[in-house]
N, C-alpha and C positions, 0 to 999 in steps of 0.2 A: 613234392608231387604224390599224390595219391592213385589208389588202384581200387575198382570197382570187384570183388569178387565174386564169382558166382557158384553156387555148391547146391547139393541135392539138400532139401529138408523135408525129412521127417516130419516135424510137430511144429514148428514155426516159433516155437518157444524156449528153446533150448535146454529142453530134458530128455531129448535123446540122443543127443553130440554126434548127428549123422553129419554135421556141417561145419565140423570141424577142421580148421587149417594153423599150420605151424605158423607162429609167428615169433618177433627174437624175444617177446616176454615170455613163448612160452604157448598153450595153444589157446585158440580163441574160436569162439562159436560166431558163424558169418550172420545166423539169425541174429543174436543178440549183440554182440563187440560191432560188426558188420554193418552191411558189407562192405564199405568204404574203409581202407585202412589204408597207411604211409607206404609207399612201394619199398622202402628200404626194409618196414617192419617184418613185411611177409619172407618168409625164410623160406624160398622157394630150392635151395638145395637140401634142404635138411627131410624131403620127401614125406610119406606121410604121417601125421598123426597114430600115435597108439589110441586108439579108440575103445578101450576098456568101459565096459558101462554100456555101450550100446547095445539099444534093446531094439 
């Protein structure tokens, strides 16, 4: 089962990291690694990712 994730995208190139979500493998950029993820890969219970480097 897969899920399509929707996030605000600042640059749509992965540089600004505004669209980062938490996954089982770590943080992922919706605009680059997504927007479709495996349902079990999205870590809904982990909250918001750290956005260090967000411009």
